[in-house]
C-alpha positions as CSV (number, residue, x, y, z in Angstrom):
1,M,42.9,146.4,-234.7
2,K,44.9,147.0,-231.6
3,S,47.2,144.2,-230.6
4,P,47.6,143.0,-227.1
5,Y,51.3,142.3,-227.9
6,M,53.9,145.1,-227.9
7,G,56.0,143.5,-230.7
8,K,55.3,141.3,-233.7
9,F,52.5,138.8,-233.6
10,K,50.7,136.4,-236.0
11,V,47.1,135.3,-236.4
12,S,46.9,131.6,-235.6
13,Q,43.2,131.2,-235.9
14,T,40.7,133.4,-237.7
15,Y,37.0,134.1,-237.0
16,K,34.7,131.5,-238.5
17,P,31.0,132.0,-237.9
18,G,29.5,129.0,-236.1
19,Q,32.9,127.4,-235.6
20,H,35.4,129.8,-233.9
21,D,34.0,133.0,-232.3
22,G,37.2,134.9,-232.0
23,L,40.6,135.8,-233.4
24,D,43.6,133.9,-232.0
25,L,46.9,135.8,-231.9
26,V,50.4,134.5,-230.9
27,G,53.2,136.9,-229.8
28,I,56.4,136.4,-231.7
29,D,58.7,138.9,-230.0
30,S,57.1,138.5,-226.5
31,K,54.4,136.4,-225.0
32,E,53.5,139.2,-222.6
33,I,49.9,140.4,-223.1
34,H,48.8,144.0,-222.6
35,A,45.4,145.6,-222.4
36,T,44.2,147.1,-225.7
37,V,41.9,149.6,-224.1
38,A,42.1,152.0,-221.1
39,G,39.7,150.9,-218.4
40,T,39.3,148.8,-215.3
41,V,39.4,145.0,-214.9
42,H,35.9,143.7,-214.6
43,Y,36.9,140.1,-214.1
44,A,40.1,138.0,-214.2
45,G,40.1,134.2,-213.7
46,W,38.7,131.1,-215.4
47,E,35.8,131.7,-217.7
48,N,34.3,128.3,-217.1
49,A,35.9,126.9,-213.9
50,D,33.4,123.9,-213.7
51,V,34.4,122.6,-217.2
52,P,37.9,124.0,-217.9
53,A,38.0,122.3,-221.3
54,Q,35.2,124.5,-222.6
55,G,35.2,128.3,-223.1
56,L,38.1,130.7,-223.0
57,G,40.1,129.2,-220.2
58,R,42.0,131.8,-218.2
59,Y,40.3,135.1,-219.1
60,V,40.4,138.8,-218.5
61,C,37.5,141.2,-219.1
62,I,38.2,144.9,-219.1
63,R,35.4,147.6,-219.1
64,G,36.7,150.4,-221.2
65,K,36.1,154.1,-220.5
66,D,33.4,154.0,-223.2
67,G,31.5,151.3,-221.3
68,L,32.3,148.5,-223.7
69,F,33.9,145.3,-222.6
70,T,37.0,143.8,-224.1
71,T,38.1,140.2,-223.4
72,T,41.3,138.2,-223.7
73,G,41.3,134.5,-223.2
74,T,43.5,131.5,-222.9
75,S,46.5,133.3,-221.5
76,R,48.8,131.5,-219.1
77,S,48.2,133.9,-216.2
78,S,46.1,136.9,-215.5
79,A,48.5,138.7,-213.2
């Protein structure tokens, strides 16, 4: 697995089928998030702007050079 953090990180929530559809990571050395694939930003903003309490919150979707999409959610900013 490629980490979006440049330094140390920990897993704060694991994938649980039917309960949690992802893997939550927390940066230890830095909170700065980096892309894990080379590609272009397909979307950056709120995943569910109408109901912010649902979904990923602030979210970035990158289309990789292989055509697959990689997402990162619940970050403080998408700059």
